[in-house]
N, CA, C, O and CB atoms as a CASP TS submission, in Angstrom:
PFRMAT TS
TARGET T0000
AUTHOR 0000-0000-0000
METHOD Language model
MODEL 1
PARENT N/A
ATOM      1  N   MET     1     -14.982  35.987 -25.937  1.00  0.00           N
ATOM      2  CA  MET     1     -16.122  35.643 -24.893  1.00  0.00           C
ATOM      3  C   MET     1     -16.149  34.070 -25.692  1.00  0.00           C
ATOM      4  O   MET     1     -16.055  33.792 -26.888  1.00  0.00           O
ATOM      5  CB  MET     1     -17.871  36.845 -24.907  1.00  0.00           C
ATOM      6  N   GLY     2     -16.348  33.050 -24.265  1.00  0.00           N
ATOM      7  CA  GLY     2     -16.593  31.626 -25.005  1.00  0.00           C
ATOM      8  C   GLY     2     -18.009  31.202 -25.024  1.00  0.00           C
ATOM      9  O   GLY     2     -18.917  31.868 -24.525  1.00  0.00           O
ATOM     10  N   CYS     3     -18.183  29.894 -25.713  1.00  0.00           N
ATOM     11  CA  CYS     3     -19.448  29.555 -26.088  1.00  0.00           C
ATOM     12  C   CYS     3     -20.372  29.480 -24.382  1.00  0.00           C
ATOM     13  O   CYS     3     -21.531  29.848 -24.189  1.00  0.00           O
ATOM     14  CB  CYS     3     -19.313  27.943 -27.097  1.00  0.00           C
ATOM     15  N   LYS     4     -19.728  29.086 -23.692  1.00  0.00           N
ATOM     16  CA  LYS     4     -20.401  28.932 -22.281  1.00  0.00           C
ATOM     17  C   LYS     4     -20.758  30.297 -21.804  1.00  0.00           C
ATOM     18  O   LYS     4     -21.778  30.325 -21.116  1.00  0.00           O
ATOM     19  CB  LYS     4     -19.426  28.214 -21.170  1.00  0.00           C
ATOM     20  N   ALA     5     -20.175  31.406 -22.001  1.00  0.00           N
ATOM     21  CA  ALA     5     -20.739  32.847 -21.558  1.00  0.00           C
ATOM     22  C   ALA     5     -21.883  33.426 -22.416  1.00  0.00           C
ATOM     23  O   ALA     5     -22.731  34.234 -22.037  1.00  0.00           O
ATOM     24  CB  ALA     5     -19.571  33.929 -21.612  1.00  0.00           C
ATOM     25  N   LEU     6     -21.762  32.903 -23.569  1.00  0.00           N
ATOM     26  CA  LEU     6     -22.681  33.093 -24.580  1.00  0.00           C
ATOM     27  C   LEU     6     -24.203  32.442 -24.292  1.00  0.00           C
ATOM     28  O   LEU     6     -25.328  32.912 -24.458  1.00  0.00           O
ATOM     29  CB  LEU     6     -22.029  32.502 -25.827  1.00  0.00           C
ATOM     30  N   SER     7     -23.767  31.253 -23.828  1.00  0.00           N
ATOM     31  CA  SER     7     -24.955  30.107 -23.612  1.00  0.00           C
ATOM     32  C   SER     7     -25.386  30.829 -22.150  1.00  0.00           C
ATOM     33  O   SER     7     -26.566  31.083 -21.910  1.00  0.00           O
ATOM     34  CB  SER     7     -24.329  28.107 -23.493  1.00  0.00           C
ATOM     35  N   SER     8     -24.712  31.016 -21.558  1.00  0.00           N
ATOM     36  CA  SER     8     -25.330  31.588 -19.834  1.00  0.00           C
ATOM     37  C   SER     8     -25.740  32.824 -20.062  1.00  0.00           C
ATOM     38  O   SER     8     -26.629  33.223 -19.309  1.00  0.00           O
ATOM     39  CB  SER     8     -24.141  31.740 -18.422  1.00  0.00           C
ATOM     40  N   GLY     9     -25.284  33.690 -21.035  1.00  0.00           N
ATOM     41  CA  GLY     9     -26.049  34.955 -20.877  1.00  0.00           C
ATOM     42  C   GLY     9     -27.215  35.122 -21.241  1.00  0.00           C
ATOM     43  O   GLY     9     -27.991  35.947 -20.759  1.00  0.00           O
ATOM     44  N   LYS    10     -27.494  34.193 -22.311  1.00  0.00           N
ATOM     45  CA  LYS    10     -28.737  34.072 -23.106  1.00  0.00           C
ATOM     46  C   LYS    10     -29.813  33.795 -22.178  1.00  0.00           C
ATOM     47  O   LYS    10     -30.894  34.367 -22.041  1.00  0.00           O
ATOM     48  CB  LYS    10     -28.668  32.983 -24.182  1.00  0.00           C
ATOM     49  N   LYS    11     -29.130  32.458 -21.353  1.00  0.00           N
ATOM     50  CA  LYS    11     -30.213  31.991 -20.552  1.00  0.00           C
ATOM     51  C   LYS    11     -30.946  32.561 -19.423  1.00  0.00           C
ATOM     52  O   LYS    11     -32.154  32.414 -19.235  1.00  0.00           O
ATOM     53  CB  LYS    11     -29.859  31.048 -20.149  1.00  0.00           C
ATOM     54  N   MET    12     -30.021  33.317 -18.572  1.00  0.00           N
ATOM     55  CA  MET    12     -30.015  33.944 -17.326  1.00  0.00           C
ATOM     56  C   MET    12     -30.316  35.388 -17.347  1.00  0.00           C
ATOM     57  O   MET    12     -30.636  35.981 -16.317  1.00  0.00           O
ATOM     58  CB  MET    12     -28.792  33.737 -16.721  1.00  0.00           C
ATOM     59  N   THR    13     -30.216  35.997 -18.552  1.00  0.00           N
ATOM     60  CA  THR    13     -30.723  37.516 -18.441  1.00  0.00           C
ATOM     61  C   THR    13     -31.552  37.707 -19.409  1.00  0.00           C
ATOM     62  O   THR    13     -32.148  36.659 -19.658  1.00  0.00           O
ATOM     63  CB  THR    13     -29.693  38.615 -18.532  1.00  0.00           C
ATOM     64  N   VAL    14     -31.921  38.727 -20.191  1.00  0.00           N
ATOM     65  CA  VAL    14     -32.874  39.088 -20.780  1.00  0.00           C
ATOM     66  C   VAL    14     -33.182  38.269 -22.035  1.00  0.00           C
ATOM     67  O   VAL    14     -32.277  37.507 -22.375  1.00  0.00           O
ATOM     68  CB  VAL    14     -32.703  40.327 -20.956  1.00  0.00           C
ATOM     69  N   PRO    15     -34.394  38.281 -22.860  1.00  0.00           N
ATOM     70  CA  PRO    15     -35.023  37.802 -24.012  1.00  0.00           C
ATOM     71  C   PRO    15     -33.576  38.177 -25.050  1.00  0.00           C
ATOM     72  O   PRO    15     -32.695  38.960 -24.694  1.00  0.00           O
ATOM     73  CB  PRO    15     -36.705  38.680 -24.371  1.00  0.00           C
ATOM     74  N   GLU    16     -33.582  37.470 -26.304  1.00  0.00           N
ATOM     75  CA  GLU    16     -33.172  37.616 -27.319  1.00  0.00           C
ATOM     76  C   GLU    16     -33.653  39.231 -27.999  1.00  0.00           C
ATOM     77  O   GLU    16     -33.051  39.942 -28.803  1.00  0.00           O
ATOM     78  CB  GLU    16     -33.575  36.379 -27.956  1.00  0.00           C
ATOM     79  N   LYS    17     -34.704  39.394 -27.446  1.00  0.00           N
ATOM     80  CA  LYS    17     -35.506  40.569 -28.619  1.00  0.00           C
ATOM     81  C   LYS    17     -35.018  42.197 -27.770  1.00  0.00           C
ATOM     82  O   LYS    17     -35.317  43.337 -28.127  1.00  0.00           O
ATOM     83  CB  LYS    17     -37.919  40.293 -28.650  1.00  0.00           C
ATOM     84  N   GLU    18     -34.113  41.720 -26.463  1.00  0.00           N
ATOM     85  CA  GLU    18     -33.293  42.807 -25.868  1.00  0.00           C
ATOM     86  C   GLU    18     -32.231  43.352 -26.977  1.00  0.00           C
ATOM     87  O   GLU    18     -31.945  44.509 -27.288  1.00  0.00           O
ATOM     88  CB  GLU    18     -32.509  42.232 -24.517  1.00  0.00           C
ATOM     89  N   GLY    19     -31.705  41.991 -27.505  1.00  0.00           N
ATOM     90  CA  GLY    19     -30.480  42.336 -28.408  1.00  0.00           C
ATOM     91  C   GLY    19     -29.028  42.586 -27.770  1.00  0.00           C
ATOM     92  O   GLY    19     -29.017  42.795 -26.557  1.00  0.00           O
ATOM     93  N   PRO    20     -27.954  42.587 -28.366  1.00  0.00           N
ATOM     94  CA  PRO    20     -26.931  42.411 -27.677  1.00  0.00           C
ATOM     95  C   PRO    20     -26.360  43.664 -26.888  1.00  0.00           C
ATOM     96  O   PRO    20     -25.233  43.540 -26.408  1.00  0.00           O
ATOM     97  CB  PRO    20     -26.073  41.873 -28.518  1.00  0.00           C
ATOM     98  N   ALA    21     -26.881  44.584 -26.754  1.00  0.00           N
ATOM     99  CA  ALA    21     -26.543  45.836 -26.066  1.00  0.00           C
ATOM    100  C   ALA    21     -26.804  45.344 -24.382  1.00  0.00           C
ATOM    101  O   ALA    21     -25.933  45.584 -23.546  1.00  0.00           O
ATOM    102  CB  ALA    21     -27.635  47.249 -26.681  1.00  0.00           C
ATOM    103  N   ASN    22     -27.821  44.788 -24.084  1.00  0.00           N
ATOM    104  CA  ASN    22     -28.038  44.167 -22.642  1.00  0.00           C
ATOM    105  C   ASN    22     -27.128  42.951 -22.745  1.00  0.00           C
ATOM    106  O   ASN    22     -26.584  42.703 -21.669  1.00  0.00           O
ATOM    107  CB  ASN    22     -29.712  43.720 -22.249  1.00  0.00           C
ATOM    108  N   PHE    23     -26.809  42.125 -23.733  1.00  0.00           N
ATOM    109  CA  PHE    23     -26.765  40.715 -23.915  1.00  0.00           C
ATOM    110  C   PHE    23     -24.922  40.733 -23.424  1.00  0.00           C
ATOM    111  O   PHE    23     -24.466  39.891 -22.649  1.00  0.00           O
ATOM    112  CB  PHE    23     -27.335  40.113 -25.797  1.00  0.00           C
ATOM    113  N   VAL    24     -24.201  41.677 -23.955  1.00  0.00           N
ATOM    114  CA  VAL    24     -22.779  42.028 -24.041  1.00  0.00           C
ATOM    115  C   VAL    24     -22.509  42.013 -22.295  1.00  0.00           C
ATOM    116  O   VAL    24     -22.089  40.981 -21.770  1.00  0.00           O
ATOM    117  CB  VAL    24     -22.474  43.696 -24.967  1.00  0.00           C
ATOM    118  N   PRO    25     -22.745  43.042 -21.612  1.00  0.00           N
ATOM    119  CA  PRO    25     -22.673  43.526 -20.473  1.00  0.00           C
ATOM    120  C   PRO    25     -23.117  42.107 -19.582  1.00  0.00           C
ATOM    121  O   PRO    25     -22.391  41.649 -18.699  1.00  0.00           O
ATOM    122  CB  PRO    25     -23.586  44.899 -20.373  1.00  0.00           C
ATOM    123  N   ALA    26     -24.249  41.588 -19.922  1.00  0.00           N
ATOM    124  CA  ALA    26     -24.440  40.364 -18.994  1.00  0.00           C
ATOM    125  C   ALA    26     -23.388  39.422 -18.933  1.00  0.00           C
ATOM    126  O   ALA    26     -22.833  39.125 -17.875  1.00  0.00           O
ATOM    127  CB  ALA    26     -25.585  39.601 -19.355  1.00  0.00           C
ATOM    128  N   ALA    27     -23.011  38.808 -20.349  1.00  0.00           N
ATOM    129  CA  ALA    27     -22.013  37.966 -20.538  1.00  0.00           C
ATOM    130  C   ALA    27     -20.898  38.515 -19.667  1.00  0.00           C
ATOM    131  O   ALA    27     -20.543  37.751 -18.770  1.00  0.00           O
ATOM    132  CB  ALA    27     -21.683  37.820 -21.981  1.00  0.00           C
ATOM    133  N   ALA    28     -20.387  39.469 -19.732  1.00  0.00           N
ATOM    134  CA  ALA    28     -19.235  40.093 -18.771  1.00  0.00           C
ATOM    135  C   ALA    28     -19.387  39.769 -17.341  1.00  0.00           C
ATOM    136  O   ALA    28     -18.413  39.435 -16.667  1.00  0.00           O
ATOM    137  CB  ALA    28     -19.199  41.668 -18.835  1.00  0.00           C
ATOM    138  N   VAL    29     -20.379  39.841 -16.939  1.00  0.00           N
ATOM    139  CA  VAL    29     -20.980  39.633 -15.473  1.00  0.00           C
ATOM    140  C   VAL    29     -20.630  38.368 -15.043  1.00  0.00           C
ATOM    141  O   VAL    29     -20.071  37.966 -14.023  1.00  0.00           O
ATOM    142  CB  VAL    29     -22.540  39.748 -15.358  1.00  0.00           C
ATOM    143  N   ILE    30     -21.200  37.661 -16.314  1.00  0.00           N
ATOM    144  CA  ILE    30     -21.152  36.076 -15.731  1.00  0.00           C
ATOM    145  C   ILE    30     -20.040  35.886 -15.752  1.00  0.00           C
ATOM    146  O   ILE    30     -19.827  35.111 -14.820  1.00  0.00           O
ATOM    147  CB  ILE    30     -21.810  34.899 -16.410  1.00  0.00           C
ATOM    148  N   ARG    31     -18.563  36.249 -16.560  1.00  0.00           N
ATOM    149  CA  ARG    31     -17.452  35.727 -16.919  1.00  0.00           C
ATOM    150  C   ARG    31     -17.017  36.213 -15.240  1.00  0.00           C
ATOM    151  O   ARG    31     -16.853  35.356 -14.371  1.00  0.00           O
ATOM    152  CB  ARG    31     -16.648  36.345 -18.478  1.00  0.00           C
ATOM    153  N   ARG    32     -16.899  37.380 -15.020  1.00  0.00           N
ATOM    154  CA  ARG    32     -16.419  37.664 -13.793  1.00  0.00           C
ATOM    155  C   ARG    32     -17.123  36.857 -12.583  1.00  0.00           C
ATOM    156  O   ARG    32     -16.315  36.715 -11.665  1.00  0.00           O
ATOM    157  CB  ARG    32     -16.543  39.103 -13.641  1.00  0.00           C
ATOM    158  N   ASP    33     -18.013  36.453 -12.385  1.00  0.00           N
ATOM    159  CA  ASP    33     -18.597  35.341 -11.759  1.00  0.00           C
ATOM    160  C   ASP    33     -18.139  34.253 -11.528  1.00  0.00           C
ATOM    161  O   ASP    33     -18.089  33.701 -10.429  1.00  0.00           O
ATOM    162  CB  ASP    33     -19.425  35.052 -12.196  1.00  0.00           C
ATOM    163  N   LEU    34     -17.665  33.749 -12.817  1.00  0.00           N
ATOM    164  CA  LEU    34     -16.937  32.447 -13.044  1.00  0.00           C
ATOM    165  C   LEU    34     -15.322  32.430 -12.413  1.00  0.00           C
ATOM    166  O   LEU    34     -14.632  31.559 -11.882  1.00  0.00           O
ATOM    167  CB  LEU    34     -16.917  32.198 -14.732  1.00  0.00           C
ATOM    168  N   ALA    35     -15.135  33.722 -12.732  1.00  0.00           N
ATOM    169  CA  ALA    35     -13.337  34.093 -12.480  1.00  0.00           C
ATOM    170  C   ALA    35     -13.211  33.703 -11.271  1.00  0.00           C
ATOM    171  O   ALA    35     -12.120  33.784 -10.706  1.00  0.00           O
ATOM    172  CB  ALA    35     -12.703  35.764 -12.554  1.00  0.00           C
TER
END
């Protein structure tokens, strides 16, 4: 994952309280959307 994916994931998805469990798939979706 690049910094852009991490940044977008944190910004567009659930809050940090949700944790990496929801954060990781969100980043994957964003990567697919950008690809």
